[in-house]
LODREN-483115 format. One record per atom (N, C-alpha, C, O): x, y, z; residue in one letter. Coordinates in steps of 0.2 Angstrom, whole numbers, plus 5000, padded with zeros to 4 digits. Last residue first. Layout:
BEGIN
XYZA;...
END
This chain:
BEGIN
519856315559P;520356315554P;520956285556P;521456275553P;518756205568L;519056265567L;519656265562L;519856205561L;517056145570K;517756135567K;518056205566K;517756245563K;516156135585I;516356175579I;517056165577I;517556165581I;515355995591G;515856045592G;515956075585G;515856045580G;514255915594A;514855885591A;515455925591A;515955905590A;513055965600G;513655955604G;514255925601G;514755915604G;512055865590I;512055925595I;512655905599I;512755855602I;512255835573E;512355805580E;512455865585E;512955895585E;511055865561I;511655895565I;511755865572I;511255865576I;510055845552N;510455795554N;511155815557N;511655795555N;509055945551Q;509655955547Q;510155895548Q;510755905546Q;508155905561E;507955905554E;508555915549E;508455885544E;508955925572I;508755855570I;508555855563I;508755805559I;509056065572C;509656025572C;509455955570C;509855925566C;507756105573H;508056115567H;508756075567H;508856045561H;506356035578N;507056045581N;507456045574N;507555995571N;504656085583K;505156065578K;505856075581K;505956125584K;503656135590G;503856065591G;504356045587G;504455985586G;503356265590E;502956225585E;503156155586E;502856115582E;504356325598P;503656315601P;503256275596P;502656255599P;505756205595N;505456275595N;504756265597N;504456215598N;507056125603T;506356115600T;506056185601T;506056215606T;508356115608F;508256155602F;507556155599F;507356185594F;509056105623D;508456085619D;508256135614D;508056195616D;510656045627F;510256105626F;509656085622F;509756045617F;511855985630D;511255975634D;510756035634D;510556065639D;512856105622Q;512856035625Q;512256035630Q;512056085633Q;513256195607F;512956185614F;512856115616F;512856075612F;513856175594A;514256195600A;513956185607A;514256165611A;512956135584L;513656105585L;513956115591L;514356075594L;511956225586C;511856145586C;512456115588C;512456065592C;512556345583K;512356325590K;512256255591K;512356225596K;512756335570L;513356335574L;513156315581L;513556285584L;511356335567E;511756275566E;512456275569E;512656225571E;511056465570L;510756415574L;511156345573L;511256315578L;511756535560E;511956545567E;511656495572E;511956465576E;511156495549A;511856485550A;512056485557A;512456445560A;509856535551E;509956465551E;510656455552E;510856405555E;510056675550E;509756645556E;509856575557E;510056545562E;510556695537L;510956715543L;510656685550L;511056665554L;509556645529Y;510256625529Y;510556635535Y;510956595538Y;508456725533R;508456655534R;509156625534R;509256585538R;508956845528M;508856835535M;508756765537M;509056745542M;508856815514V;509456835517V;509456825525V;509956805528V;507556785512P;508056735511P;508656755514P;509056705516P;506856915516S;506756855520S;507356805518S;507556775523S;507157035508G;507457025514G;507456955517G;507956935521G;507557015491E;507057025496E;507457015503E;507956985503E;508557085478A;508457045484A;507857065488A;507757125489A;508957135466N;508257115466N;508057075473N;507557045473N;510357135464G;509957205464G;509157195465G;508857245466G;511257035463S;510757045458S;510357105458S;510157135453S;511857035476A;512157065470A;511757075464A;511857125460A;511056945483V;511057015484V;511357055479V;511057115477V;511356825476Y;510656855476Y;510656925478Y;510256965475Y;512656815478D;512456825471D;511756855471D;511556895467D;512656785492Y;513056845489Y;512756865482Y;512656925481Y;511856675492V;511656735495V;511956795493V;511656845493V;512656575485Q;512056605482Q;511756665485Q;511556715482Q;513656545494E;513856575488E;513156605484E;513256665482E;512956495505T;513356555506T;513456585499T;513456645499T;511256455499S;511956435501S;512356495502S;512056555500S;509556485504L;510156495500L;510756475503L;510856465509L;508056435503I;508556425508I;509256425504I;509456375501I;506756545497S;507256505496S;507756495502S;507856545506S;505656625497W;505656575502W;506256525502W;506256475505W;505756715486G;505656745493G;505656695499G;505756715505G;506856615477N;506256665477N;506256685485N;506756675488N;507756515466I;507856575471I;507156615471I;507056645466I;507956335466E;507756395463E;507756455469E;507756435475E;508756245474A;508556235467A;508356295463A;508456295457A;510056315483A;509356305482A;509256285475A;509556315471A;511656225487D;511256275483D;510456255483D;510256195483D;512456195502A;511956165497A;511556225494A;511256265497A;513056255513T;513456235507T;513056215501T;513256205495T;512756285526K;512556325520K;512956315514K;513156365511K;514056205534I;513456245535I;513356295529I;513756325526I;515156135535G;514656105531G;513956145532G;513456115530G;516256195542N;515756155546N;515156125542N;514656105545N;516856265532I;517256215535I;516756165539I;516856105539I;515856355530T;515956305525T;516356245528T;516156195526T;515956435541L;515356405540L;515456345535L;515156295536L;517256485539I;517056445545I;516456405544I;516356345546I;517056585529A;517456515528A;517256465533A;517256405532A;516456705528T;516056645529T;516356585529T;516056525529T;517556785524V;517156805530V;516756745533V;516756725539V;517856735512E;518356735517E;517956745524E;518156705528E;516756755504L;516856685505L;517456685511L;517456635514L;516856895504W;516256865507W;516356795509W;516256775514W;517956915496E;517956935503E;517356905507E;517456885513E;517456865484E;517956825487E;518056845494E;518156805498E;516456965481R;516256895482R;516856855486R;516656815490R;516857115489T;516857075484T;516657005486T;516556985491T;516057255496M;516257185497M;516257145491M;515757145487M;515357375497E;516057375497E;516357305497E;517057305499E;513957335499E;514157375493E;514957385492E;515157395487E;513957275511F;513957235505F;514157275499F;514557245495F;513857315524H;514457335520H;514457295514H;515057285510H;512757285531Y;512957355532Y;513557365527Y;513657425526Y;512457145528L;511857195530L;512157265529L;511757305527L;513657075527I;513157075521I;512557125522I;512257145517I;514457115538A;514657115531A;514157125526A;514157165522A;513657095549D;513857165548D;514057165540D;513957215537D;513556955549R;512956995548R;513157065546R;512857095542R;514956925550I;514556895544I;513956945543I;513756965538I;515256975563P;515557005557P;515256985550P;515257015545P;514356885571A;514356965570A;514656995564A;514357035561A;514756755570I;514156775566I;514156855565I;513956885560I;515956745577I;515956715570I;515356745566I;515456775561I;515656795590T;516256815586T;516356795579T;516656825575T;514556715593F;514456785592F;515056815588F;514956855583F;515156595596I;514756605590I;514656675588I;514556695582I;515756635608R;516256615602R;515856625596R;516056645591R;514656655616A;515156705615A;515556695609A;515656735604A;514256525616Y;513756575614Y;514156635612Y;514056665607Y;515256455622E;515156445615E;514656495612E;514756515606E;515156495636R;515756505632R;515656505624R;515856545620R;513856455638V;514056525639V;514656545635V;514656585631V;514056315637N;513656355632N;513656425633N;513656465628N;514956275647N;515156275640N;514656315636N;514956345631N;515356375662D;514756345658D;514956335650D;515056395647D;516356445667N;516356375667N;515856335663N;515956285661N;517156585662Q;516556555662Q;516556475662Q;516756455657Q;518256685672Y;518156625667Y;517456595668Y;517256585673Y;518056855675D;517856785678D;517856735672D;517456745667D;518356965668E;518856935671E;518756865674E;519156825675E;517556985653T;517456985660T;518056945663T;518356895660T;517157085639Y;517657045642Y;517457045649Y;517357095652Y;515757075626V;516157115632V;516657065635V;516556995634V;515057115611L;515457065615L;515757105620L;516057155619L;513257165608Q;514057175608Q;514357115612Q;514057085616Q;511857195597E;512257155602E;512957165602E;513257185597E;511357245586G;511557295591G;511857255597G;512157295601G;510257115582G;510557185579G;510757225585G;510357235590G;509756995585Q;509257045583Q;509557105580Q;509257145577Q;510256825584L;510456895585L;509956945582L;509656935577L;509056695586P;509556735583P;509656805586P;509256835589P;508756575599A;508456635596A;509056675593A;509656675596A;509356485608A;509256475601A;509056535596A;509256535591A;510556545620Q;509856535617Q;509856525610Q;510356535606Q;511356595634P;511356555628P;510656535626P;510256515630P;510956765640S;511056695641S;511056655635S;510756675630S;511656925639L;511156875636L;511356805638L;511956785638L;511657065650V;511957005648V;511456955645V;510956935648V;511257225644N;511057165648N;511357105646N;511357095639N;511457335637G;512057315641G;511857255645G;512257235650G;510557365628S;510457405634S;511057385639S;511057405644S;510757285617E;510857355616E;510857395622E;511157445623E;511557135626D;511057175621D;511157245621D;511657275624D;513057045626V;512557095629V;512157125624V;512357125618V;513956905630V;513656945625V;513156985628V;512756955632V;515656875636L;514956875637L;514656915631L;514956955628L;517256795639N;516756835635N;516056825637N;515856765638N;518156705643N;518156765646N;517656815643N;517756875644N;518156605634G;518056585641G;517956645645G;517756645651G;519256675623Y;518856615624Y;518756605632Y;519256595635Y;519256835620S;519656785624S;519156735626S;518756745630S;519156985612V;519056915611V;519556875615V;520156875614V;519457125613L;519057095618L;519057015618L;518856985623L;519957155601S;520457165607S;520057135613S;520457115618S;518957165592V;519357105592V;519857105598V;520057045600V;517357205593D;518057235595D;518457175596D;518457145602D;516157215581L;516557165585L;517257205587L;517557215582L;514957275577Q;515557315577Q;516057275582Q;516257305587Q;513557265575H;513857235581H;514557255582H;514757265588H;512257385571K;512857345569K;513157315576K;513057345581K;511157455575G;511057385573G;511657345572G;511757285573G;510957585576G;511257555581G;511257475581G;511357445585G;509557595565E;510057635569E;510357595575E;509957565579E;509457435556K;509157485560K;509757535563K;510357505563K;508957305544I;509457355548I;509057405551I;508557425550I;507857235542L;508457195542L;509057245545L;509457215549L;506357245552Q;506757265547Q;507457235547Q;507757215553Q;505257105555E;505657155557E;506157175552E;506257145547E;504357005552G;504157065551G;504657125553G;504457185552G;504756875553T;504756915559T;504356975558T;504157005563T;504656815540R;504456775546R;504356815552R;503956805556R;504956915531I;504256885531I;504156855537I;503556855540I;505957045536S;505956975535S;505156955536S;504756985540S;506157195525T;505957155531T;505957085530T;506057065524T;507057345520L;506757275519L;506657245525L;506957255530L;507557465523G;506857465522G;506557395521G;505957385520G;509157425516Y;508757475519Y;507957465518Y;507857465512Y;509957345510S;509557315515S;509057365518S;508657345522S;510857415502W;510357375498W;509857355503W;509257335501W;511057585508L;511157515508L;510657475505L;510057495505L;510657715509K;511057695503K;511157625502K;511357595497K;510157735521I;509657745516I;510057715509I;509657685505I;511257735530L;510857675530L;510357675523L;510257625521L;512757795528D;512057815526D;511657755525D;511657725520D;513857785541I;513557755536I;512857775534I;512457785539I;514157865552E;514657865547E;514457825541E;514757825536E;513057845560E;513057905557E;513557905551E;513557945547E;513457725566D;512957725561D;512857785557D;512757785551D;515257735569T;514557735571T;514057735565T;514257735559T;516657635571E;516257675567E;515557675569E;515357625572E;516957605588T;517257605581T;516857655577T;516657705579T;517357605605G;516957625600G;517357625593G;517957645593G;517757445613N;517957515611N;517457535605N;517257495601N;516557365624P;516957365618P;517157435617P;516757485618P;516857355642E;516457365636E;516957375630E;517457385631E;517157225653Q;517457275650Q;517157295643Q;517057245639Q;516257185668V;516457175661V;516757235658V;516657295660V;515957105683T;516157165680T;516457155673T;516857105672T;514457005686Q;515157015684Q;515357085682Q;514857115679Q;513156985690A;513557015695A;514257035692A;514657065696A;512556905680Q;512256975681Q;512757015686Q;512757075686Q;513156785681I;513356825676I;513156895677I;513456945675I;513856745697P;513356745693P;513456795687P;513756845688P;515656715697A;515056745700A;514456735695A;514656725689A;516556555695S;516356625694S;515756655697S;515256615698S;517756455701P;517056475701P;516956545700P;517256585703P;519156455690R;518956455696R;518156475696R;517956495691R;520056345679A;519556385680A;519356395687A;519356335691A;521056265676K;521256315680K;520656365682K;520756405686K;520456175667A;520756145673A;520856205678A;520856195684A;520056255657E;519556225661E;519756205667E;519456205673E;521256285651E;520856335654E;520356315659E;520256345664E;521656155647F;522056195652F;521656245655F;521656255661F;520656135637R;520756085643R;521156125648R;520956115654R;520956235628K;520356235631K;520356195637K;520156215643K;521956265619N;522056275626N;521456265631N;521556275637N;521456245607Q;521956205609Q;522156205616Q;522356155619Q;520456335607A;520256265607A;520856225609A;520756175612A;521256455606S;520856445612S;520656365612S;520656345618S;521656445593C;522156445598C;521756425605C;522056385609C;520456475587S;520856405585S;521356395591S;521356335593S;520156595591I;519656545593I;520056475592I;519956425595I;521156665585S;521056675592S;520656615594S;520856575599S;520956645571I;521656625574I;521556625582I;521756575585I;519756705570L;519856635568L;520456605571L;520456555574L;520056835573V;519556795577V;519656725576V;519656685581V;520856875562I;521156875569I;520656835574I;520956795578I;519856865552F;520456825552F;520756815559F;520956765561F;518956965556S;518756895555S;519356845555S;519256795559S;519757075555I;519457055562I;519256985561I;519356945566I;519957085542I;520557075546I;520257045553I;520557005556I;518657105537I;519057045535I;519557035540I;519656975542I;518357225544I;517957175545I;518357105543I;518357055547I;519257315537R;519357295544R;518957235546R;519257205551R;518657315525K;519357285525K;519457265532K;519757215534K;517557395528F;517457325526F;518157285527F;518157225529F;518157525529I;517857485535I;517757415534I;517957375538I;519757565523M;519057545521M;518757505527M;519057465530M;
END
């Protein structure tokens, strides 16, 4: 079952990033200057299942959009399909659907991004952490948007465990509607109700990703064009670090 593979991938990734944290100082000490991101040779992810193997029309998320962005929740080629064999802290980059390397940014994943491996160790903390966050968020996005119908509540809580460890999305909304800020447990129950709208789910995913970035990024300005800073609003200490299992 495809979703079972996502559970296994998430578990392996957590072990990998936990071990990486223990070896972080050693890796940084041995790091050599790396070439500019655009010039690096990367190893592409191995192909796994394709969108053709999933009937998008049958998914709960099909046709739904985010009120905030107007974008559809799912699309052809939108899955991230994390290739766990490429996960190596400090040697990963994130690329968009066209293969362009993405710089660390507050903006959320849009769908279709992939993790790649590069032989050049990344000296920049935010580049390393952006890739680490991808390994956390990509399986969560794929699970709820593309594999919800084959996922139990317990499996969802396993995939999202690292969010709970870091106190992200643990507070329940007082009421559930199109503008609710749902907790991890609530978002599963909301979709399971059969009456879910797209916006609360996308808000959950986008804010969970952003709050991981608040913890991980250093010397980064999270102020948005409206002058608001989500990290400050949520009392998250920027650069405090992601807690690992």
